[in-house]
N, CA, C and O of each residue as an XYZ file, in Angstrom:
788
protein
N     147.610     84.072    211.305
C     148.066     82.921    210.530
C     148.921     83.347    209.335
O     149.958     82.748    209.051
N     148.454     84.415    208.627
C     149.212     84.888    207.486
C     150.578     85.402    207.907
O     151.554     85.271    207.169
N     150.645     85.988    209.095
C     151.915     86.502    209.608
C     152.929     85.373    209.775
O     154.107     85.534    209.456
N     152.467     84.240    210.273
C     153.353     83.075    210.467
C     153.854     82.557    209.121
O     155.026     82.210    208.974
N     152.939     82.510    208.131
C     153.315     82.042    206.786
C     154.402     82.947    206.196
O     155.392     82.465    205.644
N     154.203     84.273    206.319
C     155.201     85.216    205.777
C     156.519     85.139    206.538
O     157.590     85.283    205.947
N     156.443     84.912    207.858
C     157.667     84.782    208.657
C     158.453     83.530    208.241
O     159.677     83.570    208.110
N     157.740     82.429    208.037
C     158.385     81.188    207.579
C     158.982     81.385    206.187
O     160.098     80.947    205.909
N     158.219     82.053    205.317
C     158.700     82.342    203.968
C     159.959     83.204    204.003
O     160.880     82.989    203.215
N     160.003     84.167    204.904
C     161.179     85.024    205.071
C     162.407     84.201    205.474
O     163.490     84.366    204.913
N     162.222     83.323    206.444
C     163.335     82.478    206.913
C     163.840     81.585    205.784
O     165.047     81.450    205.585
N     162.904     80.972    205.041
C     163.289     80.100    203.916
C     164.035     80.896    202.852
O     165.061     80.444    202.344
N     163.526     82.080    202.510
C     164.152     82.909    201.472
C     165.554     83.328    201.879
O     166.475     83.298    201.062
N     165.724     83.721    203.140
C     167.057     84.120    203.611
C     168.022     82.939    203.625
O     169.200     83.091    203.301
N     167.524     81.765    203.998
C     168.363     80.552    204.001
C     168.795     80.198    202.588
O     169.967     79.904    202.351
N     167.855     80.226    201.645
C     168.164     79.898    200.249
C     169.146     80.902    199.668
O     170.082     80.514    198.967
N     168.946     82.202    199.951
C     169.859     83.218    199.405
C     171.252     83.077    200.007
O     172.244     83.275    199.306
N     171.346     82.740    201.289
C     172.655     82.524    201.913
C     173.351     81.320    201.278
O     174.551     81.358    201.005
N     172.582     80.251    201.046
C     173.158     79.060    200.417
C     173.633     79.359    198.997
O     174.714     78.922    198.602
N     172.819     80.113    198.214
C     173.191     80.451    196.834
C     174.436     81.322    196.809
O     175.323     81.117    195.980
N     174.508     82.297    197.716
C     175.685     83.170    197.789
C     176.939     82.392    198.152
O     177.996     82.591    197.552
N     176.820     81.500    199.140
C     177.955     80.669    199.543
C     178.389     79.761    198.397
O     179.580     79.607    198.126
N     177.401     79.163    197.727
C     177.690     78.267    196.608
C     178.459     78.988    195.514
O     179.433     78.454    194.983
N     178.026     80.210    195.169
C     178.707     80.981    194.123
C     180.138     81.300    194.515
O     181.048     81.150    193.701
N     180.352     81.741    195.755
C     181.704     82.115    196.163
C     182.605     80.891    196.293
O     183.788     80.955    195.959
N     182.050     79.762    196.781
C     182.850     78.545    196.935
C     183.266     77.997    195.583
O     184.435     77.667    195.382
N     182.314     77.894    194.639
C     182.617     77.372    193.303
C     183.634     78.263    192.609
O     184.557     77.769    191.962
N     183.471     79.564    192.740
C     184.387     80.525    192.105
C     185.800     80.368    192.660
O     186.777     80.355    191.912
N     185.893     80.246    193.998
C     187.216     80.100    194.625
C     187.882     78.800    194.183
O     189.079     78.776    193.898
N     187.093     77.710    194.125
C     187.636     76.424    193.693
C     188.075     76.461    192.234
O     189.056     75.822    191.855
N     187.338     77.217    191.418
C     187.624     77.255    189.984
C     188.937     77.936    189.663
O     189.624     77.545    188.720
N     189.295     78.953    190.438
C     190.465     79.747    190.050
C     191.653     79.615    190.998
O     192.639     80.336    190.845
N     191.582     78.720    191.964
C     192.739     78.559    192.836
C     193.097     77.096    193.009
O     192.257     76.203    192.905
N     194.357     76.891    193.274
C     194.841     75.537    193.501
C     195.688     75.553    194.759
O     196.858     75.935    194.730
N     195.083     75.132    195.872
C     195.768     75.233    197.153
C     197.006     74.347    197.215
O     198.027     74.736    197.783
N     196.913     73.140    196.621
C     198.052     72.233    196.734
C     199.247     72.674    195.906
O     200.373     72.263    196.188
N     199.029     73.497    194.897
C     200.154     73.998    194.111
C     200.498     75.441    194.466
O     201.523     75.969    194.035
N     199.635     76.068    195.251
C     199.912     77.419    195.704
C     199.956     78.467    194.603
O     200.720     79.428    194.693
N     199.146     78.293    193.564
C     199.093     79.323    192.525
C     197.675     79.470    192.001
O     196.837     78.585    192.178
N     197.422     80.584    191.364
C     196.091     80.872    190.845
C     195.975     80.382    189.419
O     196.889     80.562    188.614
N     194.838     79.756    189.106
C     194.563     79.312    187.743
C     193.713     80.356    187.043
O     192.937     81.065    187.683
N     193.857     80.449    185.734
C     193.170     81.462    184.940
C     192.116     80.776    184.077
O     192.450     79.862    183.323
N     190.849     81.192    184.165
C     189.834     80.610    183.273
C     190.279     80.732    181.822
O     190.756     81.788    181.404
N     190.126     79.655    181.048
C     190.683     79.587    179.694
C     190.178     80.719    178.799
O     190.897     81.168    177.907
N     188.952     81.181    179.030
C     188.431     82.238    178.154
C     189.150     83.567    178.372
O     189.118     84.433    177.498
N     189.800     83.741    179.528
C     190.604     84.952    179.724
C     191.908     84.881    178.934
O     192.518     85.906    178.627
N     192.324     83.665    178.611
C     193.564     83.481    177.844
C     193.282     83.491    176.347
O     193.993     84.139    175.579
N     192.237     82.765    175.935
C     191.962     82.595    174.504
C     190.790     83.443    174.012
O     190.628     83.642    172.808
N     189.979     83.940    174.935
C     188.815     84.739    174.550
C     187.528     83.952    174.408
O     186.479     84.530    174.126
N     187.589     82.628    174.600
C     186.362     81.832    174.411
C     186.418     80.524    175.203
O     187.471     79.905    175.356
N     185.258     80.134    175.694
C     185.019     78.811    176.265
C     183.527     78.569    176.074
O     182.739     78.725    177.006
N     183.144     78.182    174.844
C     181.734     78.141    174.453
C     181.315     76.753    174.004
O     182.075     76.039    173.350
N     180.100     76.384    174.362
C     179.555     75.085    173.964
C     179.347     75.034    172.450
O     179.065     76.044    171.803
N     179.495     73.833    171.914
C     179.288     73.619    170.477
C     178.744     72.218    170.262
O     178.810     71.366    171.148
N     178.198     71.989    169.053
C     177.719     70.662    168.664
C     178.239     70.359    167.272
O     178.461     71.262    166.466
N     178.429     69.077    167.002
C     178.858     68.666    165.663
C     177.691     68.798    164.691
O     176.550     68.481    165.028
N     177.984     69.262    163.497
C     176.974     69.288    162.435
C     176.746     67.854    161.955
O     177.622     66.999    162.088
N     175.588     67.606    161.409
C     175.276     66.276    160.883
C     176.315     65.874    159.848
O     176.664     66.661    158.969
N     176.808     64.647    159.957
C     177.784     64.132    159.007
C     179.226     64.522    159.305
O     180.132     64.131    158.569
N     179.456     65.294    160.383
C     180.819     65.711    160.760
C     181.262     64.940    162.001
O     180.453     64.623    162.873
N     182.543     64.649    162.064
C     183.079     63.823    163.135
C     184.393     64.371    163.659
O     185.086     65.132    162.985
N     184.722     63.958    164.897
C     186.053     64.191    165.459
C     186.794     62.879    165.309
O     186.357     61.853    165.830
N     187.912     62.903    164.601
C     188.611     61.651    164.296
C     189.852     61.396    165.138
O     190.366     60.277    165.163
N     190.344     62.435    165.836
C     191.506     62.216    166.684
C     191.550     63.247    167.795
O     190.988     64.335    167.672
N     192.220     62.897    168.875
C     192.355     63.826    169.994
C     193.468     63.391    170.926
O     193.942     62.256    170.880
N     193.871     64.327    171.774
C     194.917     64.072    172.762
C     194.340     64.383    174.132
O     193.553     65.318    174.278
N     194.731     63.598    175.147
C     194.169     63.797    176.479
C     194.475     65.199    176.997
O     195.523     65.775    176.704
N     193.542     65.726    177.769
C     193.681     67.090    178.281
C     193.190     67.154    179.716
O     192.097     66.670    180.011
N     193.974     67.743    180.617
C     193.513     67.889    182.002
C     192.474     68.996    182.119
O     192.346     69.828    181.222
N     191.733     69.007    183.224
C     190.729     70.049    183.459
C     191.402     71.405    183.672
O     190.854     72.450    183.322
N     192.597     71.363    184.250
C     193.359     72.600    184.381
C     194.852     72.325    184.258
O     195.303     71.186    184.380
N     195.600     73.380    184.015
C     197.046     73.284    183.800
C     197.750     73.361    185.148
O     198.413     74.344    185.480
N     197.580     72.293    185.905
C     198.065     72.292    187.283
C     198.975     71.100    187.534
O     198.941     70.488    188.602
N     199.770     70.788    186.554
C     200.661     69.649    186.700
C     201.003     69.081    185.340
O     200.687     69.690    184.318
N     201.648     67.918    185.309
C     202.069     67.353    184.023
C     200.891     66.880    183.180
O     199.898     66.377    183.705
N     201.016     67.050    181.874
C     200.016     66.562    180.929
C     200.336     65.111    180.587
O     201.494     64.760    180.365
N     199.304     64.271    180.547
C     199.494     62.877    180.148
C     199.204     62.802    178.656
O     198.078     63.057    178.230
N     200.191     62.461    177.872
C     200.024     62.489    176.414
C     199.543     61.143    175.884
O     200.312     60.362    175.323
N     198.259     60.897    176.077
C     197.657     59.718    175.457
C     196.630     60.218    174.464
O     195.955     61.216    174.713
N     196.510     59.540    173.352
C     195.635     60.024    172.295
C     194.584     59.013    171.887
O     194.633     57.845    172.271
N     193.639     59.486    171.107
C     192.604     58.651    170.527
C     192.571     58.908    169.032
O     192.670     60.054    168.594
N     192.434     57.855    168.250
C     192.283     57.976    166.800
C     191.146     57.061    166.378
O     191.136     55.875    166.707
N     190.192     57.617    165.648
C     189.087     56.807    165.135
C     189.524     56.163    163.835
O     190.273     56.762    163.063
N     189.063     54.947    163.589
C     189.347     54.309    162.309
C     188.636     55.063    161.206
O     187.409     55.151    161.210
N     189.372     55.599    160.275
C     188.758     56.398    159.215
C     188.080     55.530    158.163
O     187.014     55.876    157.655
N     188.704     54.401    157.838
C     188.112     53.536    156.812
C     188.070     52.096    157.312
O     189.067     51.562    157.800
N     186.919     51.492    157.182
C     186.766     50.070    157.510
C     186.436     49.324    156.225
O     185.725     49.830    155.357
N     186.957     48.134    156.123
C     186.594     47.323    154.964
C     185.543     46.320    155.395
O     185.789     45.464    156.245
N     184.376     46.438    154.802
C     183.280     45.521    155.107
C     182.879     44.830    153.806
O     182.325     45.452    152.901
N     183.169     43.543    153.732
C     182.874     42.739    152.547
C     183.402     43.395    151.278
O     182.716     43.445    150.256
N     184.628     43.897    151.358
C     185.267     44.482    150.180
C     184.878     45.914    149.907
O     185.441     46.540    149.010
N     183.919     46.459    150.664
C     183.499     47.856    150.481
C     184.122     48.730    151.566
O     184.303     48.298    152.705
N     184.441     49.947    151.197
C     184.987     50.885    152.181
C     183.845     51.767    152.686
O     183.094     52.346    151.902
N     183.732     51.854    154.000
C     182.699     52.720    154.585
C     183.325     53.613    155.644
O     184.230     53.191    156.365
N     182.851     54.826    155.736
C     183.424     55.785    156.673
C     182.935     55.485    158.090
O     181.739     55.296    158.311
N     183.856     55.444    159.041
C     183.481     55.245    160.443
C     182.908     56.544    161.001
O     183.098     57.613    160.421
N     182.213     56.450    162.117
C     181.511     57.610    162.677
C     182.381     58.463    163.593
O     181.847     59.321    164.296
N     183.674     58.266    163.616
C     184.557     59.084    164.443
C     184.504     58.702    165.910
O     183.951     57.664    166.274
N     185.087     59.554    166.752
C     185.119     59.303    168.191
C     183.739     59.582    168.799
O     183.004     60.434    168.298
N     183.385     58.871    169.871
C     182.082     59.089    170.523
C     182.148     60.298    171.470
O     182.266     60.129    172.683
N     182.073     61.503    170.921
C     182.290     62.710    171.719
C     181.002     63.277    172.300
O     179.924     63.119    171.728
N     181.133     63.943    173.456
C     180.035     64.683    174.086
C     180.643     65.878    174.824
O     181.852     65.927    175.047
N     179.804     66.830    175.197
C     180.242     68.028    175.928
C     181.378     68.757    175.193
O     182.446     68.993    175.759
N     181.133     69.101    173.948
C     182.140     69.803    173.147
C     182.162     71.281    173.530
O     181.116     71.919    173.644
N     183.358     71.812    173.726
C     183.543     73.239    173.973
C     184.639     73.771    173.050
O     185.677     73.133    172.874
N     184.401     74.935    172.469
C     185.439     75.625    171.699
C     186.237     76.447    172.693
O     185.672     77.267    173.417
N     187.565     76.234    172.736
C     188.386     76.968    173.704
C     189.443     77.853    173.046
O     190.233     78.486    173.746
N     189.471     77.907    171.722
C     190.360     78.838    171.018
C     189.889     78.914    169.569
O     189.469     77.911    168.993
N     189.962     80.100    168.990
C     189.540     80.291    167.602
C     190.645     81.028    166.855
O     191.161     82.039    167.331
N     191.006     80.511    165.673
C     192.005     81.157    164.830
C     191.598     80.960    163.376
O     191.753     79.886    162.793
N     191.069     82.050    162.817
C     190.542     82.081    161.451
C     189.418     81.065    161.293
O     188.418     81.154    162.005
N     189.552     80.094    160.374
C     188.467     79.134    160.158
C     188.672     77.839    160.931
O     187.966     76.857    160.701
N     189.640     77.835    161.851
C     189.945     76.648    162.663
C     189.768     76.981    164.140
O     189.672     78.147    164.524
N     189.728     75.934    164.958
C     189.587     76.144    166.399
C     190.190     74.971    167.168
O     190.534     73.939    166.592
N     190.309     75.154    168.474
C     190.680     74.072    169.382
C     189.432     73.721    170.167
O     188.777     74.593    170.738
N     189.107     72.438    170.191
C     187.938     71.991    170.950
C     188.375     71.024    172.045
O     189.388     70.334    171.931
N     187.589     70.999    173.094
C     187.770     69.999    174.140
C     186.449     69.249    174.275
O     185.382     69.811    174.026
N     186.522     67.998    174.665
C     185.324     67.157    174.738
C     185.609     65.949    175.612
O     186.755     65.660    175.955
N     184.535     65.249    175.964
C     184.632     63.987    176.703
C     184.319     62.868    175.725
O     183.366     62.970    174.952
N     185.110     61.799    175.750
C     184.783     60.607    174.961
C     183.825     59.758    175.794
O     184.125     59.388    176.929
N     182.672     59.459    175.210
C     181.604     58.789    175.949
C     181.975     57.377    176.392
O     181.422     56.880    177.373
N     182.902     56.718    175.689
C     183.208     55.330    176.052
C     184.200     55.202    177.202
O     184.211     54.176    177.882
N     185.040     56.224    177.441
C     185.975     56.131    178.565
C     185.841     57.286    179.566
O     186.531     57.313    180.585
N     184.939     58.249    179.265
C     184.684     59.403    180.136
C     185.935     60.222    180.455
O     186.044     60.798    181.538
N     186.872     60.273    179.517
C     188.077     61.084    179.689
C     188.004     62.299    178.772
O     187.340     62.283    177.736
N     188.713     63.361    179.186
C     188.702     64.612    178.430
C     189.841     64.619    177.408
O     190.973     64.244    177.713
N     189.513     65.053    176.192
C     190.498     65.170    175.110
C     190.357     66.528    174.440
O     189.364     67.230    174.632
N     191.359     66.886    173.657
C     191.245     68.095    172.850
C     191.778     67.836    171.453
O     192.593     66.939    171.238
N     191.305     68.632    170.512
C     191.740     68.547    169.121
C     192.012     69.966    168.643
O     191.179     70.857    168.807
N     193.174     70.167    168.057
C     193.505     71.485    167.508
C     193.251     71.481    166.002
O     193.079     70.426    165.391
N     193.231     72.670    165.419
C     193.016     72.843    163.976
C     191.740     72.169    163.486
O     191.688     71.651    162.370
N     190.713     72.183    164.333
C     189.431     71.591    163.965
C     188.632     72.625    163.171
O     188.519     73.769    163.610
N     188.075     72.255    162.011
C     187.340     73.234    161.196
C     186.071     73.743    161.901
O     185.232     72.955    162.337
N     185.951     75.054    162.002
C     184.748     75.649    162.582
C     183.498     75.245    161.793
O     182.406     75.149    162.352
N     183.672     75.013    160.502
C     182.531     74.659    159.642
C     181.891     73.330    160.056
O     180.755     73.055    159.671
N     182.596     72.503    160.830
C     182.057     71.217    161.276
C     181.167     71.357    162.513
O     180.567     70.379    162.961
N     181.081     72.572    163.066
C     180.398     72.780    164.343
C     179.215     73.732    164.248
O     179.168     74.610    163.386
N     178.259     73.538    165.156
C     177.201     74.523    165.394
C     177.599     75.237    166.683
O     177.834     74.589    167.703
N     177.675     76.566    166.641
C     178.199     77.323    167.767
C     177.683     78.759    167.711
O     177.036     79.155    166.741
N     177.970     79.529    168.749
C     177.589     80.939    168.802
C     178.605     81.736    167.973
O     179.737     81.947    168.408
N     178.200     82.167    166.800
C     179.123     82.829    165.869
C     179.655     84.141    166.418
O     180.809     84.488    166.166
N     178.844     84.874    167.158
C     179.316     86.154    167.694
C     180.450     85.945    168.698
O     181.404     86.722    168.725
N     180.352     84.892    169.528
C     181.427     84.586    170.481
C     182.700     84.188    169.747
O     183.798     84.594    170.128
N     182.549     83.392    168.696
C     183.714     82.937    167.934
C     184.392     84.107    167.218
O     185.619     84.205    167.213
N     183.609     84.977    166.625
C     184.180     86.141    165.926
C     184.923     87.053    166.896
O     185.988     87.578    166.574
N     184.361     87.233    168.074
C     185.000     88.076    169.084
C     186.328     87.478    169.548
O     187.277     88.208    169.834
N     186.389     86.139    169.621
C     187.586     85.465    170.131
C     188.651     85.236    169.065
O     189.788     84.899    169.394
N     188.303     85.413    167.800
C     189.240     85.107    166.712
C     190.336     86.163    166.612
O     190.121     87.267    166.112
N     191.526     85.788    167.107
C     192.680     86.681    166.993
C     193.692     86.173    165.961
O     194.758     86.759    165.775
N     193.330     85.061    165.290
C     194.201     84.506    164.260
C     195.390     83.727    164.788
O     196.219     83.263    164.005
N     195.489     83.574    166.110
C     196.658     82.908    166.717
C     196.208     81.687    167.510
O     195.296     81.772    168.332
N     196.858     80.543    167.255
C     196.586     79.339    168.046
C     197.343     79.456    169.366
O     198.572     79.531    169.375
N     196.618     79.471    170.468
C     197.221     79.674    171.788
C     197.760     78.361    172.340
O     197.020     77.380    172.422
N     199.056     78.322    172.724
C     199.579     77.109    173.379
C     199.075     77.044    174.827
O     199.356     77.943    175.619
N     198.340     75.995    175.172
C     197.737     75.914    176.507
C     198.651     75.332    177.586
O     198.606     75.806    178.722
N     199.484     74.316    177.281
C     200.365     73.816    178.352
C     201.277     74.929    178.871
O     201.950     75.608    178.096
N     201.286     75.103    180.195
C     202.114     76.140    180.798
C     201.436     77.486    180.931
O     202.016     78.426    181.474
N     200.197     77.589    180.433
C     199.496     78.877    180.480
C     198.789     79.111    181.821
O     198.394     80.236    182.128
N     198.632     78.046    182.617
C     197.942     78.177    183.899
C     196.433     78.216    183.770
O     195.754     78.763    184.639
N     195.884     77.637    182.680
C     194.445     77.698    182.424
C     193.654     76.765    183.321
O     194.198     75.818    183.890
N     192.363     77.044    183.442
C     191.385     76.101    183.973
C     190.179     76.155    183.045
O     189.871     77.213    182.497
N     189.501     75.042    182.863
C     188.308     74.990    182.018
C     187.053     75.417    182.763
O     185.960     75.411    182.196
N     187.202     75.785    184.025
C     186.051     76.284    184.783
C     185.537     77.559    184.133
O     186.314     78.356    183.607
N     184.214     77.749    184.173
C     183.621     78.956    183.594
C     184.127     80.189    184.303
O     184.305     80.193    185.521
N     184.357     81.240    183.529
C     184.776     82.514    184.096
C     183.602     83.223    184.763
O     183.771     83.916    185.766
N     182.408     83.041    184.193
C     181.222     83.730    184.728
C     180.652     82.955    185.910
O     180.742     81.727    185.944
N     180.063     83.660    186.887
C     179.402     82.956    187.988
C     178.215     82.139    187.456
O     177.693     82.413    186.376
N     177.813     81.159    188.216
C     176.707     80.287    187.838
C     175.417     81.099    187.691
O     174.957     81.721    188.648
N     174.835     81.089    186.483
C     173.619     81.870    186.200
C     172.451     81.382    187.056
O     171.651     82.188    187.530
N     172.351     80.070    187.255
C     171.257     79.538    188.075
C     171.334     80.059    189.504
O     170.329     80.451    190.097
N     172.555     80.055    190.043
C     172.733     80.529    191.416
C     172.381     82.009    191.520
O     171.791     82.435    192.513
N     172.735     82.794    190.508
C     172.399     84.223    190.504
C     170.886     84.409    190.480
O     170.351     85.232    191.223
N     170.188     83.645    189.624
C     168.719     83.740    189.549
C     168.079     83.355    190.876
O     167.163     84.031    191.346
N     168.559     82.270    191.481
C     168.018     81.831    192.771
C     168.250     82.906    193.825
O     167.370     83.188    194.639
N     169.445     83.508    193.807
C     169.770     84.564    194.769
C     168.838     85.761    194.608
O     168.323     86.287    195.595
N     168.622     86.189    193.375
C     167.749     87.347    193.114
C     166.308     87.061    193.547
O     165.676     87.889    194.204
N     165.789     85.871    193.170
C     164.407     85.518    193.514
C     164.232     85.402    195.030
O     163.251     85.898    195.584
N     165.179     84.751    195.692
C     165.041     84.563    197.146
C     165.178     85.887    197.892
O     164.471     86.109    198.875
N     166.077     86.776    197.444
C     166.194     88.090    198.091
C     164.947     88.934    197.831
O     164.499     89.671    198.710
N     164.386     88.826    196.622
C     163.135     89.530    196.316
C     161.998     89.048    197.196
O     161.221     89.847    197.720
N     161.906     87.727    197.356
C     160.871     87.141    198.218
C     161.049     87.593    199.666
O     160.075     87.911    200.349
N     162.301     87.619    200.126
C     162.579     88.067    201.495
C     162.172     89.529    201.676
O     161.598     89.896    202.701
N     162.475     90.366    200.669
C     162.108     91.783    200.758
C     160.596     91.955    200.835
O     160.105     92.749    201.637
N     159.845     91.217    200.004
C     158.375     91.282    200.032
C     157.855     90.831    201.394
O     156.953     91.453    201.956
N     158.432     89.735    201.931
C     158.002     89.223    203.235
C     158.251     90.252    204.330
O     157.399     90.430    205.200
N     159.384     90.927    204.314
C     159.698     91.948    205.319
C     158.704     93.109    205.223
O     158.204     93.591    206.239
N     158.422     93.553    203.992
C     157.473     94.664    203.790
C     156.093     94.295    204.328
O     155.473     95.087    205.038
N     155.609     93.099    203.996
C     154.281     92.661    204.454
C     154.251     92.506    205.973
O     153.277     92.899    206.614
N     155.305     91.938    206.552
C     155.359     91.770    208.004
C     155.398     93.130    208.706
O     154.762     93.300    209.747
N     156.132     94.096    208.156
C     156.192     95.441    208.739
C     154.832     96.132    208.667
O     154.434     96.816    209.610
N     154.113     95.957    207.549
C     152.776     96.551    207.403
C     151.812     95.953    208.418
O     150.991     96.661    209.001
N     151.921     94.626    208.626
C     151.035     93.976    209.593
C     151.318     94.475    211.014
O     150.396     94.654    211.809
N     152.612     94.701    211.329
C     152.975     95.215    212.645
C     152.373     96.596    212.860
O     151.831     96.881    213.928
N     152.469     97.473    211.826
C     151.916     98.832    211.937
C     150.398     98.793    212.058
O     149.809     99.606    212.770
N     149.771     97.861    211.371
C     148.305     97.735    211.424
C     147.851     97.368    212.834
O     146.805     97.829    213.292
N     148.648     96.527    213.531
C     148.298     96.106    214.891
C     148.481     97.251    215.887
O     147.797     97.296    216.910
N     149.388     98.167    215.600
C     149.624     99.298    216.501
C     148.445    100.234    216.407
O     148.419    101.264    217.080
């Protein structure tokens, strides 16, 4: 009975590892190639040195942005967003809360400023803002320091993609665990075979 359980476990582990390996290679190929344009796209962090998640600090806002494609694979649509900076409410001026941003990523760092990309929650479109103060963000400082070359990188025409340069960490973990499980199952099944001899 135990032999059957280990054999089934082996089959499942090999299936999962094959799926994880295929998933990693497929996602990677999709991220860096564009079949319809016949050219290779470059992950943005290879161009600018960074593509890192960030969050706004309390009391800080993004007040303007310009639309940005996921990759530089065609014409850019130049539509922008501007948040109302001051509203008059019963004769009093109050600061608006800026654009409704989510999924903020720093994609270029130059001294105390950066370029960020984000999704606006109300229209689900991607925008970017240049010359955004790093002090307004919570981010991985070591990544930002490493990427800071003091130069604002022009992205249109660079052939960038916002896809991660690194393979999916989850898929790598699943691959390692499933291959480890398969190896243990093979060892146990081989020992059982020798015991029967």
